[in-house]
C-alpha positions as CSV (number, residue, x, y, z in Angstrom):
1,M,29.4,25.2,-10.2
2,A,28.1,25.2,-6.6
3,K,27.9,22.0,-4.7
4,K,24.3,20.9,-4.1
5,D,23.1,19.6,-0.8
6,P,22.3,15.9,-0.9
7,F,18.7,14.7,-0.7
8,V,18.7,11.9,1.9
9,L,15.9,9.4,2.5
10,R,16.5,7.4,5.6
11,V,14.9,3.9,5.4
12,P,13.5,3.0,8.8
13,Q,14.1,-0.4,10.4
14,P,11.4,-2.9,9.8
15,E,8.8,-2.9,12.6
16,P,7.4,-6.0,14.1
17,S,4.5,-7.4,12.1
18,Y,2.1,-7.5,15.0
19,R,1.7,-3.7,14.9
20,S,-1.3,-2.5,13.0
21,R,-1.3,0.8,11.1
22,L,-4.1,3.1,10.1
23,V,-4.4,3.4,6.4
24,R,-6.7,6.0,4.8
25,L,-8.6,5.1,1.6
26,D,-10.5,7.4,-0.7
27,N,-14.3,7.2,-0.7
28,R,-14.5,5.3,-4.0
29,T,-12.2,2.6,-2.8
30,I,-14.1,2.3,0.6
31,I,-17.4,1.9,-1.3
32,K,-15.9,-0.9,-3.4
33,V,-14.7,-2.7,-0.2
34,I,-18.0,-2.3,1.5
35,D,-19.7,-3.8,-1.6
36,V,-17.5,-6.8,-1.4
37,K,-18.1,-7.1,2.4
38,Q,-21.8,-7.0,1.9
39,R,-21.6,-9.7,-0.9
40,T,-19.2,-12.0,1.0
41,G,-19.7,-11.3,4.7
42,L,-15.9,-11.1,5.1
43,P,-14.4,-8.4,7.4
44,M,-13.1,-5.3,5.6
45,N,-9.6,-5.7,7.0
46,E,-9.4,-9.2,5.5
47,I,-10.7,-8.1,2.1
48,I,-8.2,-5.2,2.1
49,A,-5.3,-7.5,3.2
50,K,-6.1,-10.0,0.5
51,C,-6.3,-7.3,-2.2
52,V,-3.0,-5.8,-1.1
53,D,-1.2,-9.2,-0.9
54,F,-2.5,-10.1,-4.4
55,A,-1.3,-6.8,-5.8
56,L,2.1,-6.9,-4.1
57,D,2.7,-10.5,-5.2
58,R,2.2,-9.4,-8.8
59,L,3.9,-6.0,-8.6
60,V,6.2,-4.9,-11.4
61,I,8.1,-1.7,-10.9
62,E,8.9,0.3,-14.0
63,R,11.1,3.3,-13.8
64,T,10.6,6.1,-16.3
65,G,13.7,6.8,-18.4
66,D,15.0,3.2,-18.1
67,D,15.0,2.1,-21.7
């Protein structure tokens, strides 16, 4: 059997937290965020950050095939 080439993923070093990143969201998600912004007056970046923090704090990762 021929030896297969490895599939390698290099994990980058963590970047300083002060750097911001552009994140693209689909139209449906943006509309939901805009709705929350209009109802609360909060900035969109704050709404998105709170939603992401909430989701990541409760994240459960399930891998398929791990029974």
